[in-house]
N, C-alpha and C positions, 0 to 999 in steps of 0.2 A: 871305619874301613868298609869298603864295599863287600857284601857277603860273598860275591863270586871270587874276588881276589883272596879273601880270607880262606875260602874253601880250598883254593889251589895251593896256597902256602902250606896249609896244614897237610894237604895230600902229599906234597913233595918235600917238605922240610921237617915234617913231624908234627905231633900235637902241641909241642911247646917250643916253637922256633925262637922265642925270645930268650931261652936259656942256653940252648945248644944249637949253633949254626954250623952248617958244613963249611969247610974251607973254600976260599975262592978257587974257581976252576973246577970245582966238584961237579960231577954230572947232574947232581940234584938241582943245582942252579939252572943248568941248561934245560933240564926237563921242566923246571918251573916256568922259565921264560917261554919255552915252546908252548906249554899248556895255556899260559896267559895269552899269548898271541893267538892260539887257536880259538880260545874262548872269545876274544875280541872279534876275530874273523867270523866266528859263528854268530856272535851278536850282530855284526854288520849284515850278515846274510839274513838273519831273522828280521832285522829292521828293514832291509830291502824288500823282503817278502811282504812284510806288513804294509810298507809303502806302496808296493805294487797292488796289494789287495785293496788298500784304501783308494788308490787311483781307479781300479776297476769298479769298486763300489760307487765312487763318485761319478764315473762315466755312466754307470747303469742308472744312478739316480738322476743324472742330467737327462739321459734318454727318456726315463719315465716322466720327468717333469715336462720335457718337450712334448711327449705324447699326450700328457694331461692337458697342456696348454692348447695343443691342436684340437683335442676332443672338445675342450671348453669353447674354443673359437668356433668349431663346427656347430656345437650345440647352440651357441649364441646366434650364429648366422641362421641356423635352422629355425630357431625361435623367432628371430626378426622376420624371416621370410614368412613364417606362419602368421605373424601379426600383420604383415603387409597384406597377405592373402585374405586374412580375416577382414581387414579394413576395406580391401577391394570388393570382397563379397558383400559387405554391408552397404557400400556405396552403390554396387550393382543392384542390390535388392531395393534400395531407396529409389534409384532411377527407374527400375521396373515398376515400382508402385506408382511413381509419378507418371510414367508412360501409360500405365493402366488407367489412372484417373483421367489423364488427358484424353485417352481414347474414349472412355465412357462419356466424358464431357463433349467430345467431338460427335460421338454417335447421338447424344442427346440433342445437340444443336442441329445435327442433320435431320433428326426426327421432327424437331420443331420447324425446321425449314420446309420439310415435306408437308407438314400439317398446315403451315402458313400458306404454302402454294395451293394446297387444296381448298383452304378457306377462301383465299383470294379468288380462285376460279369460281367457287360457289357464289361469292358475293358479286362477281363481275356479271353473271348472267342476269339476276334481277335488277341490278343497276342499269344494265342495258335496256331492259324493259321500261324502267322508270324514265330514263332519258328519252326513249322513243315516245313514250306516252306524254311526257311534258311537251315535247315538240308538237305532237298532234293536238294536245290540249290548247297550246298557244294558238294554233290555227283555228280551232273551234271558238276560242274566246274572241278572236278578231271577227269571226263571222257573227257571233252574238252581238258584239258591239256595233257592227255594221247594221244588224237588224234593229237594235235599239235606236240607232241614229235615224233609220227610216221611220220607226214609229214616232219619234219625236217630230220629224218633218210632217208626218201625217197629222199628228195632234196640233201642230202649229197651223196647219191649213184648215182645221175645223173651226166652226164658230165657238165662241167662249162658252155658250150654254150647251154645247154638245156633250152628251153623257160619255161618249167614247173618248173624246179629247180630254174631258175632266178626269176620267179613270186612268188614262195613260199618264197624265201629269202627276196625279196622286201616287201612282206606282213608282214613277221615277224618283219622287221625293222620298217615299217610304223606304225604298231600297238604296237611297243615296247613290244614284247612278254616277254622279260626277266623281265621288270618292272611289267607286269601283273602277272607273276608267283610269284613275291614277295608281291605285294600289295593286290591282291584279297584274299588270305588266311587271311591277316591281317584284311581286311574289314569284311570278314565273321566272324572272331573271335570277332571283336569289336561289330558286330551286335548281335552275340550270347550273349555277355556280357551285352549289352544294354537290350535285351529282358529278360534275366535272372534277371536283376535289376528291370525291370518293373514288372515282375511276383512277385519278392520278395516284392516290394512296395505294390502291389495289395494284396498279401497274408497278409502282415502286416496290411493293411487297413481293410481287412475283419476280421482279428483277433481282431483288436482294436475296431471295430464297432459291434462286435458280441453281440447279445442281452444279457443283464445282468439279470440273474435270481436271483441274490442276494445270491447265494450259495457259501459256502466256500469249498475249495478243497486243496489238497497238491500240491503246485506249486513250480517251480524254478523261482526265481525273475529275474535272469540274462537274459534269453531269452526275457522276457517281457520288460526289460530296453532296450535291443538291438533293439527290434521291435519298441519301442516308439521313440528311436533315429532316426530310419529310417523314421518314420512318420514325425518328425519335422526337418528333415535334411535341407529342403529348408529354414526353419526359422533360422537355426543356421549357415549354411555354410558361409553366407555373413557377419556374425557378430563375429564369434568366432571360435577358434580351440578347438575341443572337444577332451579331453583326458580321456580315460576310464581305470579304474583299477578295474576290476570285480574279486573279490576274490571267493574262493570256498565257496559255501553256501549250507546248508541243505535245503531240501524242507520245506516250511512253510505252515501253515494252513491259507489260505487267499482267497480273491476274486481277480483273476488276472486282470479282466477288470477294477475294481474300482481302483486298485493300479496303473495300466497303466495311468489312468486319473490323479492321483496324480503326477506321474513322468512327464507327459505331461505338466501340469500346472507349475511345478517347472522349467522345462527346458525352456518353453516359457518365463516365468518371468525372468530367467537368461539372455536370449537373449535380452529381452527388456531393461534390466538394462545396457547393454553394448552399448555405443554410437557409437564408431567407430569400433575398432577391439580389441578383448580380448580373454580370455581363459575360458573355462568351463570344470571343472573337475567332472567326474562322477565316484564314487567308491562304492563298496559294500564290506562288511566284516562280518564275523561271530563273535558273542560275546558269546562264550560258558559259560562264568561265570555268565551271566545274562539270558541266554536262549533266546537271541534276535539276530536279524540281523540288520545291520545299512546300510542305503542307504544315501550317502552324495552327494549333488550337490552344487558346489562352483563356483562362477563367479568373474571376476575382473571388475565388473561394478561400477556404481555410489554409491552403498551402500544405506542403508535405514536410514533416519534421526532418531535420538532417539525419537522424539515426535511422530513418526509414527510407531515405532517398536512394541508398545503395541496394535496397532489397525489393524495390517495387516491381522489378521484372522477374523475381524468383517465383517459381511455380507455387501456387497455393498460399502465397503471402497476401494477407489482407488485414486491414484495420477495421473493416466493417463488422457489425454484429453477426452472430451465427445466423445463417439463413438469408443474409442480405448480400453476400458476395462469395464467390468460389475462389477468388485469388488467382484465376486463370486468365482473366481478360488481358491484362498487360503482358503476361508471359506469352500468350499466344500471339499477341500483336507484335511483340519483339521478335518472335520466331518467324512470323510472316515477313516482316521488314528485312530480316537477315536473309531470308530465302530470296528476296528481291535484290540482294546485295546493297541494301540501304542501311540507314542507321536512324536511331531515335535519340534525340537530345532533350534533356529535361532541365528546366530552370525553375526553382520554386522557392518561395519565401513564405514563412508562416504568417498567417493573417493578411497576406497580400495577394496570393494567387499562384497559379502554376502555368507554365508555358511548355507545351510539348511541340517539338519540331520533328517532322518526319522528312528525311532526305532520301530521294529515290533517283537512281540513275535513269537517264533516258534510254540508253542501250544496255541490255544485259551483257555481262562479260562473255557468256557462253553462247551468244547469239550466232545463229547460222549465217552463212554468206548470203542466203536468200533474204533472211530477215534484215541484214544490214543494208542490202540493196534497196529493200522496200522502205527503209527508214526515211530517206528524204521525201519520198512521195507521201508517206504518212504525215510528216511534219507539215508539208504543204496543205494536205487535206485538213489538218487541225487548224491551220491559219485561216483557211477558207471557211470552216465552220464557225470559228470565233468571229470572223468578220461579219 
C-alpha cells in the first residue's frame, strides 16, 4: 500500500481500520475520500511545479548551450582569422624580403652598368688614339715603301760594281723587303679590324649599360640581339656555336634596355646549360596573325628536370652552386616580359636541350593615340631599314 494512502486511512478510520470500520455513509468515509482527492490534487500540483521547474531548467540549459556554441564559433572564427592574418603577414614578410633582395640586385646591376659605362668611356678614348695612329702609320708605311721602291730603281740604274748599289741590294735582302711589303699591310689591316672590334664592343657595352628611364619607344629588336650577342660573346664562344636566324621584324613598342637584359639572361643560361660543346640557336620571326614577334633561344644543353620546370621563374630559385647564380635572372626576365604584356614559353627535355620563346606584342595595350598613329610609319621605317 502506498504510504500516502495508508497515512490517510489511519488518520480518518483509526489506527486499526482492518478490525473496526465505520458504517457506509459515515462522515469518516467522506473525509477519507476528500483527503485522498486533495492529496492526489496536491501531488498533481507538485508534479506540475516540478515539470515547470524542469522545463525552465531545460530552457536555461539550452540557452546556456546556445551561448556556449556561439562563443565557441566566435572563438573558432577569431582563431581562424588570426591564423589567416598570421599567414598573410608571413607571406607579406616573404614578399618584402624578396623585394628587398631584388632591389639590392637591381641597385647592384645599376652600379655595374654605371661602372661599365665609365670603363667603356675610358677605353673609347685611347682606342680612338690607336685607330687614328694606325691610319696615320699606314700612310707613313706607304711613303716608306715608295721610298724603298725609288732606292731599288736607283740601285738598278747603277753599275754592278757600284758600292752604293751593292749596299742597297744587300740591305733589301737582309731586311727581306719583299716579305715586309706583303706582311705589313696585313698587320695594319688586322690592327684596324681589331680596333674596330674593340670600338664595337665598347659601343655595345655603352648601349647596353645606358641608363634605363623605363620609357617605351618604337624599336627594332634585331640590332639589340646582335649587340647582346657581342656582349656575351666571351661567355658563349668557348661553349657553343651560335647560329642566328634573324627574320624581318616590324618595329615594336618596347624598352630596348630591358629586353636586352632578358636576351642576356637567356643566352647566359643557355651557355651554362652546355657542359662541353654545343649549339645555341637564336631566331626571330614576325607573327602577323597574332600581332606579335617571337624571339627563340634554343640550346643543346642538359635540359631542365620536370620537377624544376615549374619553378624556374620563382625568385631566387637556382640549381647552380652557391656563388654561381642568384636565382633572379629568369625571375626578372619574366617580370620584364610581363611588363611588356608578353609571355615566355619553355620547352625542355633532359639531356636534349631547352627552348625559350619570348612573345611580344607589336603594340602595347595602353598605347596612346599618338603612339598608335605613329605605328604604321614606324613599321614602314623598319621595313626600309631591313631592306
